[in-house]
mmCIF file of the C-alpha atoms, coordinates in Angstrom:
data_MODEL
# 
_entry.id   MODEL 
# 
loop_
_atom_site.group_PDB 
_atom_site.id 
_atom_site.type_symbol 
_atom_site.label_atom_id 
_atom_site.label_alt_id 
_atom_site.label_comp_id 
_atom_site.label_asym_id 
_atom_site.label_entity_id 
_atom_site.label_seq_id 
_atom_site.pdbx_PDB_ins_code 
_atom_site.Cartn_x 
_atom_site.Cartn_y 
_atom_site.Cartn_z 
_atom_site.occupancy 
_atom_site.B_iso_or_equiv 
_atom_site.pdbx_formal_charge 
_atom_site.auth_seq_id 
_atom_site.auth_comp_id 
_atom_site.auth_asym_id 
_atom_site.auth_atom_id 
_atom_site.pdbx_PDB_model_num 
ATOM 1   C CA . MET A 1 1   ? 0.058   0.052  -0.074 1.00 0.00 ? 1   MET A CA 1 
ATOM 2   C CA . SER A 1 2   ? 1.421   3.410  -0.970 1.00 0.00 ? 2   SER A CA 1 
ATOM 3   C CA . ARG A 1 3   ? 2.075   6.007  1.704  1.00 0.00 ? 3   ARG A CA 1 
ATOM 4   C CA . HIS A 1 4   ? -0.361  8.356  -0.095 1.00 0.00 ? 4   HIS A CA 1 
ATOM 5   C CA . LEU A 1 5   ? -3.126  5.762  0.083  1.00 0.00 ? 5   LEU A CA 1 
ATOM 6   C CA . ALA A 1 6   ? -2.462  4.916  3.695  1.00 0.00 ? 6   ALA A CA 1 
ATOM 7   C CA . GLY A 1 7   ? -2.526  8.530  4.503  1.00 0.00 ? 7   GLY A CA 1 
ATOM 8   C CA . ARG A 1 8   ? -5.891  8.996  2.905  1.00 0.00 ? 8   ARG A CA 1 
ATOM 9   C CA . ILE A 1 9   ? -7.301  5.958  4.758  1.00 0.00 ? 9   ILE A CA 1 
ATOM 10  C CA . LEU A 1 10  ? -6.111  7.270  8.098  1.00 0.00 ? 10  LEU A CA 1 
ATOM 11  C CA . SER A 1 11  ? -7.428  10.639 7.502  1.00 0.00 ? 11  SER A CA 1 
ATOM 12  C CA . ALA A 1 12  ? -10.865 9.305  6.461  1.00 0.00 ? 12  ALA A CA 1 
ATOM 13  C CA . ALA A 1 13  ? -10.912 7.174  9.668  1.00 0.00 ? 13  ALA A CA 1 
ATOM 14  C CA . ALA A 1 14  ? -10.089 10.361 11.789 1.00 0.00 ? 14  ALA A CA 1 
ATOM 15  C CA . PHE A 1 15  ? -12.918 12.263 10.075 1.00 0.00 ? 15  PHE A CA 1 
ATOM 16  C CA . ALA A 1 16  ? -15.294 9.339  10.636 1.00 0.00 ? 16  ALA A CA 1 
ATOM 17  C CA . MET A 1 17  ? -14.534 9.565  14.239 1.00 0.00 ? 17  MET A CA 1 
ATOM 18  C CA . LEU A 1 18  ? -15.077 13.195 14.249 1.00 0.00 ? 18  LEU A CA 1 
ATOM 19  C CA . ALA A 1 19  ? -18.506 12.621 12.758 1.00 0.00 ? 19  ALA A CA 1 
ATOM 20  C CA . LEU A 1 20  ? -19.280 10.278 15.695 1.00 0.00 ? 20  LEU A CA 1 
ATOM 21  C CA . LEU A 1 21  ? -18.490 13.199 17.967 1.00 0.00 ? 21  LEU A CA 1 
ATOM 22  C CA . GLY A 1 22  ? -20.915 15.219 16.040 1.00 0.00 ? 22  GLY A CA 1 
ATOM 23  C CA . GLN A 1 23  ? -23.516 13.239 17.885 1.00 0.00 ? 23  GLN A CA 1 
ATOM 24  C CA . ALA A 1 24  ? -22.594 15.433 20.892 1.00 0.00 ? 24  ALA A CA 1 
ATOM 25  C CA . GLN A 1 25  ? -23.708 18.622 19.288 1.00 0.00 ? 25  GLN A CA 1 
ATOM 26  C CA . ALA A 1 26  ? -26.507 20.445 21.261 1.00 0.00 ? 26  ALA A CA 1 
ATOM 27  C CA . ALA A 1 27  ? -30.044 20.530 20.220 1.00 0.00 ? 27  ALA A CA 1 
ATOM 28  C CA . VAL A 1 28  ? -32.819 23.034 21.285 1.00 0.00 ? 28  VAL A CA 1 
ATOM 29  C CA . LEU A 1 29  ? -36.163 21.261 21.428 1.00 0.00 ? 29  LEU A CA 1 
ATOM 30  C CA . ASP A 1 30  ? -38.570 24.010 20.772 1.00 0.00 ? 30  ASP A CA 1 
ATOM 31  C CA . PHE A 1 31  ? -41.694 22.354 19.341 1.00 0.00 ? 31  PHE A CA 1 
ATOM 32  C CA . GLU A 1 32  ? -41.594 24.525 16.299 1.00 0.00 ? 32  GLU A CA 1 
ATOM 33  C CA . GLY A 1 33  ? -43.316 23.264 13.133 1.00 0.00 ? 33  GLY A CA 1 
ATOM 34  C CA . LEU A 1 34  ? -45.974 21.466 15.133 1.00 0.00 ? 34  LEU A CA 1 
ATOM 35  C CA . ALA A 1 35  ? -49.616 22.362 14.636 1.00 0.00 ? 35  ALA A CA 1 
ATOM 36  C CA . PRO A 1 36  ? -51.640 23.069 17.676 1.00 0.00 ? 36  PRO A CA 1 
ATOM 37  C CA . SER A 1 37  ? -52.685 19.568 18.872 1.00 0.00 ? 37  SER A CA 1 
ATOM 38  C CA . LEU A 1 38  ? -53.817 17.446 21.765 1.00 0.00 ? 38  LEU A CA 1 
ATOM 39  C CA . PHE A 1 39  ? -51.620 14.700 23.027 1.00 0.00 ? 39  PHE A CA 1 
ATOM 40  C CA . PHE A 1 40  ? -53.125 12.081 25.322 1.00 0.00 ? 40  PHE A CA 1 
ATOM 41  C CA . GLY A 1 41  ? -51.386 9.639  27.722 1.00 0.00 ? 41  GLY A CA 1 
ATOM 42  C CA . GLY A 1 42  ? -48.962 7.616  25.940 1.00 0.00 ? 42  GLY A CA 1 
ATOM 43  C CA . ASP A 1 43  ? -48.858 9.841  22.819 1.00 0.00 ? 43  ASP A CA 1 
ATOM 44  C CA . THR A 1 44  ? -45.462 10.860 21.522 1.00 0.00 ? 44  THR A CA 1 
ATOM 45  C CA . LEU A 1 45  ? -43.734 13.601 19.635 1.00 0.00 ? 45  LEU A CA 1 
ATOM 46  C CA . GLY A 1 46  ? -40.277 13.668 18.258 1.00 0.00 ? 46  GLY A CA 1 
ATOM 47  C CA . GLN A 1 47  ? -37.724 16.405 17.365 1.00 0.00 ? 47  GLN A CA 1 
ATOM 48  C CA . SER A 1 48  ? -33.976 16.348 16.454 1.00 0.00 ? 48  SER A CA 1 
ATOM 49  C CA . GLY A 1 49  ? -33.477 12.728 17.547 1.00 0.00 ? 49  GLY A CA 1 
ATOM 50  C CA . TYR A 1 50  ? -35.357 13.042 20.877 1.00 0.00 ? 50  TYR A CA 1 
ATOM 51  C CA . THR A 1 51  ? -38.926 11.826 21.907 1.00 0.00 ? 51  THR A CA 1 
ATOM 52  C CA . PHE A 1 52  ? -41.238 13.460 24.281 1.00 0.00 ? 52  PHE A CA 1 
ATOM 53  C CA . THR A 1 53  ? -44.022 11.249 25.886 1.00 0.00 ? 53  THR A CA 1 
ATOM 54  C CA . GLN A 1 54  ? -47.208 12.565 27.458 1.00 0.00 ? 54  GLN A CA 1 
ATOM 55  C CA . ASN A 1 55  ? -47.788 10.700 30.692 1.00 0.00 ? 55  ASN A CA 1 
ATOM 56  C CA . GLY A 1 56  ? -51.366 10.499 31.833 1.00 0.00 ? 56  GLY A CA 1 
ATOM 57  C CA . ASP A 1 57  ? -54.432 12.627 30.770 1.00 0.00 ? 57  ASP A CA 1 
ATOM 58  C CA . PHE A 1 58  ? -53.418 15.158 28.224 1.00 0.00 ? 58  PHE A CA 1 
ATOM 59  C CA . GLY A 1 59  ? -51.165 17.941 27.070 1.00 0.00 ? 59  GLY A CA 1 
ATOM 60  C CA . VAL A 1 60  ? -51.187 20.422 24.293 1.00 0.00 ? 60  VAL A CA 1 
ATOM 61  C CA . VAL A 1 61  ? -48.962 22.144 21.765 1.00 0.00 ? 61  VAL A CA 1 
ATOM 62  C CA . GLY A 1 62  ? -49.649 25.835 21.581 1.00 0.00 ? 62  GLY A CA 1 
ATOM 63  C CA . ALA A 1 63  ? -52.374 27.759 23.482 1.00 0.00 ? 63  ALA A CA 1 
ATOM 64  C CA . ASP A 1 64  ? -55.336 27.082 21.124 1.00 0.00 ? 64  ASP A CA 1 
ATOM 65  C CA . PHE A 1 65  ? -56.640 24.181 23.217 1.00 0.00 ? 65  PHE A CA 1 
ATOM 66  C CA . LEU A 1 66  ? -55.864 25.774 26.609 1.00 0.00 ? 66  LEU A CA 1 
ATOM 67  C CA . THR A 1 67  ? -58.919 26.506 28.812 1.00 0.00 ? 67  THR A CA 1 
ATOM 68  C CA . ALA A 1 68  ? -56.480 27.845 31.420 1.00 0.00 ? 68  ALA A CA 1 
ATOM 69  C CA . GLN A 1 69  ? -54.151 30.786 30.980 1.00 0.00 ? 69  GLN A CA 1 
ATOM 70  C CA . ALA A 1 70  ? -50.823 30.073 29.417 1.00 0.00 ? 70  ALA A CA 1 
ATOM 71  C CA . PRO A 1 71  ? -47.710 31.942 30.778 1.00 0.00 ? 71  PRO A CA 1 
ATOM 72  C CA . LEU A 1 72  ? -46.701 35.106 29.033 1.00 0.00 ? 72  LEU A CA 1 
ATOM 73  C CA . GLY A 1 73  ? -43.490 35.991 27.329 1.00 0.00 ? 73  GLY A CA 1 
ATOM 74  C CA . ASN A 1 74  ? -43.492 33.428 24.516 1.00 0.00 ? 74  ASN A CA 1 
ATOM 75  C CA . ALA A 1 75  ? -44.871 34.053 21.009 1.00 0.00 ? 75  ALA A CA 1 
ATOM 76  C CA . THR A 1 76  ? -43.585 30.796 19.625 1.00 0.00 ? 76  THR A CA 1 
ATOM 77  C CA . SER A 1 77  ? -44.839 27.169 19.820 1.00 0.00 ? 77  SER A CA 1 
ATOM 78  C CA . PHE A 1 78  ? -44.586 25.450 23.208 1.00 0.00 ? 78  PHE A CA 1 
ATOM 79  C CA . TYR A 1 79  ? -45.926 22.464 25.100 1.00 0.00 ? 79  TYR A CA 1 
ATOM 80  C CA . SER A 1 80  ? -48.320 22.586 28.087 1.00 0.00 ? 80  SER A CA 1 
ATOM 81  C CA . VAL A 1 81  ? -48.443 19.716 30.584 1.00 0.00 ? 81  VAL A CA 1 
ATOM 82  C CA . LEU A 1 82  ? -51.951 19.797 32.076 1.00 0.00 ? 82  LEU A CA 1 
ATOM 83  C CA . ASN A 1 83  ? -53.991 18.245 34.922 1.00 0.00 ? 83  ASN A CA 1 
ATOM 84  C CA . ASP A 1 84  ? -51.291 17.093 37.234 1.00 0.00 ? 84  ASP A CA 1 
ATOM 85  C CA . THR A 1 85  ? -49.589 15.103 34.438 1.00 0.00 ? 85  THR A CA 1 
ATOM 86  C CA . SER A 1 86  ? -45.910 14.865 33.373 1.00 0.00 ? 86  SER A CA 1 
ATOM 87  C CA . LEU A 1 87  ? -43.817 14.796 30.239 1.00 0.00 ? 87  LEU A CA 1 
ATOM 88  C CA . GLY A 1 88  ? -41.019 12.334 29.638 1.00 0.00 ? 88  GLY A CA 1 
ATOM 89  C CA . LEU A 1 89  ? -38.010 12.775 27.412 1.00 0.00 ? 89  LEU A CA 1 
ATOM 90  C CA . THR A 1 90  ? -35.787 10.146 25.895 1.00 0.00 ? 90  THR A CA 1 
ATOM 91  C CA . ARG A 1 91  ? -33.097 10.203 23.121 1.00 0.00 ? 91  ARG A CA 1 
ATOM 92  C CA . ASP A 1 92  ? -33.675 7.959  20.116 1.00 0.00 ? 92  ASP A CA 1 
ATOM 93  C CA . ASP A 1 93  ? -30.289 6.359  19.845 1.00 0.00 ? 93  ASP A CA 1 
ATOM 94  C CA . ALA A 1 94  ? -28.138 4.524  22.415 1.00 0.00 ? 94  ALA A CA 1 
ATOM 95  C CA . ILE A 1 95  ? -26.156 7.345  23.699 1.00 0.00 ? 95  ILE A CA 1 
ATOM 96  C CA . GLY A 1 96  ? -27.011 9.372  26.793 1.00 0.00 ? 96  GLY A CA 1 
ATOM 97  C CA . PHE A 1 97  ? -27.738 12.988 26.953 1.00 0.00 ? 97  PHE A CA 1 
ATOM 98  C CA . ARG A 1 98  ? -27.311 16.090 29.232 1.00 0.00 ? 98  ARG A CA 1 
ATOM 99  C CA . LEU A 1 99  ? -29.783 18.853 30.096 1.00 0.00 ? 99  LEU A CA 1 
ATOM 100 C CA . ASN A 1 100 ? -28.261 22.240 29.751 1.00 0.00 ? 100 ASN A CA 1 
ATOM 101 C CA . GLY A 1 101 ? -31.423 24.460 30.322 1.00 0.00 ? 101 GLY A CA 1 
ATOM 102 C CA . PHE A 1 102 ? -35.093 24.910 29.663 1.00 0.00 ? 102 PHE A CA 1 
ATOM 103 C CA . ASP A 1 103 ? -37.907 27.544 29.600 1.00 0.00 ? 103 ASP A CA 1 
ATOM 104 C CA . ALA A 1 104 ? -41.053 26.932 31.669 1.00 0.00 ? 104 ALA A CA 1 
ATOM 105 C CA . GLY A 1 105 ? -43.907 28.849 33.171 1.00 0.00 ? 105 GLY A CA 1 
ATOM 106 C CA . PHE A 1 106 ? -46.888 28.108 35.455 1.00 0.00 ? 106 PHE A CA 1 
ATOM 107 C CA . VAL A 1 107 ? -50.278 27.586 33.790 1.00 0.00 ? 107 VAL A CA 1 
ATOM 108 C CA . THR A 1 108 ? -53.065 29.031 35.943 1.00 0.00 ? 108 THR A CA 1 
ATOM 109 C CA . PRO A 1 109 ? -56.781 28.524 35.622 1.00 0.00 ? 109 PRO A CA 1 
ATOM 110 C CA . SER A 1 110 ? -57.263 32.246 36.007 1.00 0.00 ? 110 SER A CA 1 
ATOM 111 C CA . PRO A 1 111 ? -55.229 35.345 36.985 1.00 0.00 ? 111 PRO A CA 1 
ATOM 112 C CA . GLN A 1 112 ? -54.142 35.149 40.597 1.00 0.00 ? 112 GLN A CA 1 
ATOM 113 C CA . ASP A 1 113 ? -53.319 37.866 43.279 1.00 0.00 ? 113 ASP A CA 1 
ATOM 114 C CA . SER A 1 114 ? -50.018 39.792 42.653 1.00 0.00 ? 114 SER A CA 1 
ATOM 115 C CA . GLY A 1 115 ? -46.915 38.155 44.023 1.00 0.00 ? 115 GLY A CA 1 
ATOM 116 C CA . VAL A 1 116 ? -48.269 34.630 44.307 1.00 0.00 ? 116 VAL A CA 1 
ATOM 117 C CA . ILE A 1 117 ? -45.542 31.825 44.103 1.00 0.00 ? 117 ILE A CA 1 
ATOM 118 C CA . PRO A 1 118 ? -47.575 28.843 42.765 1.00 0.00 ? 118 PRO A CA 1 
ATOM 119 C CA . GLY A 1 119 ? -45.232 26.020 43.265 1.00 0.00 ? 119 GLY A CA 1 
ATOM 120 C CA . ARG A 1 120 ? -42.267 24.258 41.592 1.00 0.00 ? 120 ARG A CA 1 
ATOM 121 C CA . ILE A 1 121 ? -41.274 22.416 38.421 1.00 0.00 ? 121 ILE A CA 1 
ATOM 122 C CA . VAL A 1 122 ? -39.711 19.139 39.286 1.00 0.00 ? 122 VAL A CA 1 
ATOM 123 C CA . LEU A 1 123 ? -37.182 17.138 37.200 1.00 0.00 ? 123 LEU A CA 1 
ATOM 124 C CA . MET A 1 124 ? -36.566 13.451 37.720 1.00 0.00 ? 124 MET A CA 1 
ATOM 125 C CA . GLY A 1 125 ? -33.845 11.669 35.624 1.00 0.00 ? 125 GLY A CA 1 
ATOM 126 C CA . THR A 1 126 ? -32.536 8.236  35.197 1.00 0.00 ? 126 THR A CA 1 
ATOM 127 C CA . THR A 1 127 ? -28.811 7.843  34.122 1.00 0.00 ? 127 THR A CA 1 
ATOM 128 C CA . ARG A 1 128 ? -27.507 5.074  31.832 1.00 0.00 ? 128 ARG A CA 1 
ATOM 129 C CA . SER A 1 129 ? -25.743 3.524  34.917 1.00 0.00 ? 129 SER A CA 1 
ATOM 130 C CA . GLY A 1 130 ? -29.123 3.090  36.640 1.00 0.00 ? 130 GLY A CA 1 
ATOM 131 C CA . GLY A 1 131 ? -28.819 5.967  39.035 1.00 0.00 ? 131 GLY A CA 1 
ATOM 132 C CA . SER A 1 132 ? -31.414 8.604  39.760 1.00 0.00 ? 132 SER A CA 1 
ATOM 133 C CA . VAL A 1 133 ? -31.161 12.427 39.782 1.00 0.00 ? 133 VAL A CA 1 
ATOM 134 C CA . PHE A 1 134 ? -33.684 14.888 41.073 1.00 0.00 ? 134 PHE A CA 1 
ATOM 135 C CA . GLY A 1 135 ? -34.111 18.640 41.010 1.00 0.00 ? 135 GLY A CA 1 
ATOM 136 C CA . SER A 1 136 ? -36.834 21.130 41.642 1.00 0.00 ? 136 SER A CA 1 
ATOM 137 C CA . PHE A 1 137 ? -37.065 24.779 40.644 1.00 0.00 ? 137 PHE A CA 1 
ATOM 138 C CA . GLU A 1 138 ? -39.516 27.481 42.073 1.00 0.00 ? 138 GLU A CA 1 
ATOM 139 C CA . PHE A 1 139 ? -41.759 29.315 39.674 1.00 0.00 ? 139 PHE A CA 1 
ATOM 140 C CA . ALA A 1 140 ? -41.508 33.060 39.798 1.00 0.00 ? 140 ALA A CA 1 
ATOM 141 C CA . PRO A 1 141 ? -44.277 34.983 41.449 1.00 0.00 ? 141 PRO A CA 1 
ATOM 142 C CA . SER A 1 142 ? -47.200 36.345 39.566 1.00 0.00 ? 142 SER A CA 1 
ATOM 143 C CA . ASP A 1 143 ? -46.967 39.996 38.206 1.00 0.00 ? 143 ASP A CA 1 
ATOM 144 C CA . ALA A 1 144 ? -49.001 43.020 39.175 1.00 0.00 ? 144 ALA A CA 1 
ATOM 145 C CA . GLN A 1 145 ? -51.907 41.716 37.107 1.00 0.00 ? 145 GLN A CA 1 
ATOM 146 C CA . GLY A 1 146 ? -51.754 38.260 38.537 1.00 0.00 ? 146 GLY A CA 1 
ATOM 147 C CA . ASN A 1 147 ? -50.160 36.578 35.470 1.00 0.00 ? 147 ASN A CA 1 
ATOM 148 C CA . PHE A 1 148 ? -47.287 34.146 35.167 1.00 0.00 ? 148 PHE A CA 1 
ATOM 149 C CA . SER A 1 149 ? -44.490 34.311 32.700 1.00 0.00 ? 149 SER A CA 1 
ATOM 150 C CA . PHE A 1 150 ? -41.975 31.921 31.076 1.00 0.00 ? 150 PHE A CA 1 
ATOM 151 C CA . GLU A 1 151 ? -38.550 31.641 32.830 1.00 0.00 ? 151 GLU A CA 1 
ATOM 152 C CA . HIS A 1 152 ? -35.266 30.353 31.678 1.00 0.00 ? 152 HIS A CA 1 
ATOM 153 C CA . PHE A 1 153 ? -33.680 27.743 33.921 1.00 0.00 ? 153 PHE A CA 1 
ATOM 154 C CA . VAL A 1 154 ? -30.049 26.979 33.599 1.00 0.00 ? 154 VAL A CA 1 
ATOM 155 C CA . SER A 1 155 ? -28.652 26.749 37.103 1.00 0.00 ? 155 SER A CA 1 
ATOM 156 C CA . ASN A 1 156 ? -28.131 23.544 39.224 1.00 0.00 ? 156 ASN A CA 1 
ATOM 157 C CA . LEU A 1 157 ? -28.381 21.131 36.296 1.00 0.00 ? 157 LEU A CA 1 
ATOM 158 C CA . SER A 1 158 ? -24.812 19.707 36.518 1.00 0.00 ? 158 SER A CA 1 
ATOM 159 C CA . ALA A 1 159 ? -26.258 16.394 37.877 1.00 0.00 ? 159 ALA A CA 1 
ATOM 160 C CA . PHE A 1 160 ? -28.510 15.991 34.843 1.00 0.00 ? 160 PHE A CA 1 
ATOM 161 C CA . THR A 1 161 ? -25.906 14.280 32.581 1.00 0.00 ? 161 THR A CA 1 
ATOM 162 C CA . ASP A 1 162 ? -25.500 10.941 30.885 1.00 0.00 ? 162 ASP A CA 1 
ATOM 163 C CA . LEU A 1 163 ? -29.200 10.499 31.170 1.00 0.00 ? 163 LEU A CA 1 
ATOM 164 C CA . SER A 1 164 ? -31.339 7.654  29.601 1.00 0.00 ? 164 SER A CA 1 
ATOM 165 C CA . SER A 1 165 ? -34.516 9.458  30.496 1.00 0.00 ? 165 SER A CA 1 
ATOM 166 C CA . LEU A 1 166 ? -35.910 12.651 32.060 1.00 0.00 ? 166 LEU A CA 1 
ATOM 167 C CA . THR A 1 167 ? -39.417 13.608 33.357 1.00 0.00 ? 167 THR A CA 1 
ATOM 168 C CA . PHE A 1 168 ? -40.798 17.070 33.804 1.00 0.00 ? 168 PHE A CA 1 
ATOM 169 C CA . VAL A 1 169 ? -43.667 17.480 36.304 1.00 0.00 ? 169 VAL A CA 1 
ATOM 170 C CA . ALA A 1 170 ? -45.073 20.355 38.526 1.00 0.00 ? 170 ALA A CA 1 
ATOM 171 C CA . CYS A 1 171 ? -46.229 20.619 42.103 1.00 0.00 ? 171 CYS A CA 1 
ATOM 172 C CA . VAL A 1 172 ? -48.410 23.339 43.769 1.00 0.00 ? 172 VAL A CA 1 
ATOM 173 C CA . TYR A 1 173 ? -47.906 24.727 47.125 1.00 0.00 ? 173 TYR A CA 1 
ATOM 174 C CA . SER A 1 174 ? -50.655 23.894 49.633 1.00 0.00 ? 174 SER A CA 1 
ATOM 175 C CA . ALA A 1 175 ? -51.783 26.110 52.643 1.00 0.00 ? 175 ALA A CA 1 
ATOM 176 C CA . THR A 1 176 ? -49.399 24.259 54.840 1.00 0.00 ? 176 THR A CA 1 
ATOM 177 C CA . GLY A 1 177 ? -46.522 24.869 52.549 1.00 0.00 ? 177 GLY A CA 1 
ATOM 178 C CA . SER A 1 178 ? -46.084 21.446 51.030 1.00 0.00 ? 178 SER A CA 1 
ATOM 179 C CA . CYS A 1 179 ? -45.639 21.137 47.270 1.00 0.00 ? 179 CYS A CA 1 
ATOM 180 C CA . ASP A 1 180 ? -48.312 18.591 46.101 1.00 0.00 ? 180 ASP A CA 1 
ATOM 181 C CA . ASN A 1 181 ? -49.045 16.516 43.060 1.00 0.00 ? 181 ASN A CA 1 
ATOM 182 C CA . PRO A 1 182 ? -51.900 15.425 42.602 1.00 0.00 ? 182 PRO A CA 1 
ATOM 183 C CA . ALA A 1 183 ? -53.203 18.957 43.239 1.00 0.00 ? 183 ALA A CA 1 
ATOM 184 C CA . GLN A 1 184 ? -56.799 18.793 41.947 1.00 0.00 ? 184 GLN A CA 1 
ATOM 185 C CA . ASN A 1 185 ? -55.425 19.195 38.389 1.00 0.00 ? 185 ASN A CA 1 
ATOM 186 C CA . LEU A 1 186 ? -53.776 22.537 39.270 1.00 0.00 ? 186 LEU A CA 1 
ATOM 187 C CA . ALA A 1 187 ? -50.267 21.372 38.787 1.00 0.00 ? 187 ALA A CA 1 
ATOM 188 C CA . GLN A 1 188 ? -49.731 22.613 35.149 1.00 0.00 ? 188 GLN A CA 1 
ATOM 189 C CA . PHE A 1 189 ? -46.980 24.260 33.297 1.00 0.00 ? 189 PHE A CA 1 
ATOM 190 C CA . SER A 1 190 ? -45.769 25.075 29.772 1.00 0.00 ? 190 SER A CA 1 
ATOM 191 C CA . LEU A 1 191 ? -42.350 24.004 28.538 1.00 0.00 ? 191 LEU A CA 1 
ATOM 192 C CA . ASP A 1 192 ? -40.196 25.197 25.740 1.00 0.00 ? 192 ASP A CA 1 
ATOM 193 C CA . ASN A 1 193 ? -36.542 25.491 24.418 1.00 0.00 ? 193 ASN A CA 1 
ATOM 194 C CA . VAL A 1 194 ? -35.259 22.313 26.157 1.00 0.00 ? 194 VAL A CA 1 
ATOM 195 C CA . ASN A 1 195 ? -31.408 22.551 25.578 1.00 0.00 ? 195 ASN A CA 1 
ATOM 196 C CA . VAL A 1 196 ? -29.962 19.137 25.483 1.00 0.00 ? 196 VAL A CA 1 
ATOM 197 C CA . ILE A 1 197 ? -26.639 17.530 24.282 1.00 0.00 ? 197 ILE A CA 1 
ATOM 198 C CA . GLY A 1 198 ? -25.732 14.049 23.479 1.00 0.00 ? 198 GLY A CA 1 
ATOM 199 C CA . VAL A 1 199 ? -23.096 12.261 25.575 1.00 0.00 ? 199 VAL A CA 1 
ATOM 200 C CA . PRO A 1 200 ? -21.127 9.591  23.360 1.00 0.00 ? 200 PRO A CA 1 
ATOM 201 C CA . GLU A 1 201 ? -19.723 6.623  25.047 1.00 0.00 ? 201 GLU A CA 1 
ATOM 202 C CA . PRO A 1 202 ? -16.207 7.049  26.442 1.00 0.00 ? 202 PRO A CA 1 
ATOM 203 C CA . SER A 1 203 ? -14.869 4.578  23.852 1.00 0.00 ? 203 SER A CA 1 
ATOM 204 C CA . THR A 1 204 ? -15.851 7.032  21.082 1.00 0.00 ? 204 THR A CA 1 
ATOM 205 C CA . TYR A 1 205 ? -13.319 9.505  22.491 1.00 0.00 ? 205 TYR A CA 1 
ATOM 206 C CA . ALA A 1 206 ? -10.691 6.718  22.900 1.00 0.00 ? 206 ALA A CA 1 
ATOM 207 C CA . LEU A 1 207 ? -11.251 5.717  19.281 1.00 0.00 ? 207 LEU A CA 1 
ATOM 208 C CA . MET A 1 208 ? -10.838 9.315  18.165 1.00 0.00 ? 208 MET A CA 1 
ATOM 209 C CA . ALA A 1 209 ? -7.656  9.813  20.067 1.00 0.00 ? 209 ALA A CA 1 
ATOM 210 C CA . LEU A 1 210 ? -6.244  6.630  18.623 1.00 0.00 ? 210 LEU A CA 1 
ATOM 211 C CA . GLY A 1 211 ? -7.205  7.749  15.161 1.00 0.00 ? 211 GLY A CA 1 
ATOM 212 C CA . LEU A 1 212 ? -5.704  11.133 15.420 1.00 0.00 ? 212 LEU A CA 1 
ATOM 213 C CA . ALA A 1 213 ? -2.545  9.683  16.941 1.00 0.00 ? 213 ALA A CA 1 
ATOM 214 C CA . ALA A 1 214 ? -2.221  7.350  13.976 1.00 0.00 ? 214 ALA A CA 1 
ATOM 215 C CA . VAL A 1 215 ? -2.664  10.228 11.510 1.00 0.00 ? 215 VAL A CA 1 
ATOM 216 C CA . ALA A 1 216 ? -0.079  12.372 13.437 1.00 0.00 ? 216 ALA A CA 1 
ATOM 217 C CA . GLY A 1 217 ? 2.263   9.431  13.550 1.00 0.00 ? 217 GLY A CA 1 
ATOM 218 C CA . TYR A 1 218 ? 2.051   8.788  9.853  1.00 0.00 ? 218 TYR A CA 1 
ATOM 219 C CA . GLY A 1 219 ? 2.666   12.485 9.176  1.00 0.00 ? 219 GLY A CA 1 
ATOM 220 C CA . ARG A 1 220 ? 5.890   12.432 11.188 1.00 0.00 ? 220 ARG A CA 1 
ATOM 221 C CA . ARG A 1 221 ? 7.059   9.278  9.448  1.00 0.00 ? 221 ARG A CA 1 
ATOM 222 C CA . ARG A 1 222 ? 6.317   10.827 6.057  1.00 0.00 ? 222 ARG A CA 1 
ATOM 223 C CA . THR A 1 223 ? 8.117   13.971 6.964  1.00 0.00 ? 223 THR A CA 1 
ATOM 224 C CA . HIS A 1 224 ? 11.283  12.289 8.238  1.00 0.00 ? 224 HIS A CA 1 
ATOM 225 C CA . GLY A 1 225 ? 11.180  9.947  5.190  1.00 0.00 ? 225 GLY A CA 1 
ATOM 226 C CA . SER A 1 226 ? 11.224  12.732 2.756  1.00 0.00 ? 226 SER A CA 1 
ATOM 227 C CA . LYS A 1 227 ? 14.352  14.266 4.262  1.00 0.00 ? 227 LYS A CA 1 
# 
């Protein structure tokens, strides 16, 4: 085999491994391009290699089917998780994923008093090693008109990596201060711009390192051989 041909083969292998790492590119799951629709328990919707699953009762894309009041501050498409239900997220291939951030806002049946903090959005994840991760984030209070708005959540998500599945659900504060679900169908929220990134197997990085080392070694031999 000629040196020129061997170099081309090694270079192609390196580029193939770089393509594998392309799986690690981030995606923003924003529900765009979906017509306003109802999703009942067990229904799924997919985007960018990920699948959302409606768990129980129903959810909706957009505000067209909402009898409650959607959060303000979002003129694009979004998904609303209604009636104390939850929304699951998985990746379509075998690799894990990490959650980098998301937008969410409380869905209220009607405007509330000013300054009401309704509850929390809760995240429950399962890692590929079989572990569990948990986090909860308080919704911002209602504004002067009693309305709630979308918020961007990016902090305290470091544990949500190498996930095999993730579930979004809400709870509502009771008079005693507990955060409850079920909550008489009042635990509702809208979700948008879920920022995720695939996490390739460690062997992928090892293969890439070996491939790049082989290309570099071949380049050094070719340089020395030409002197």
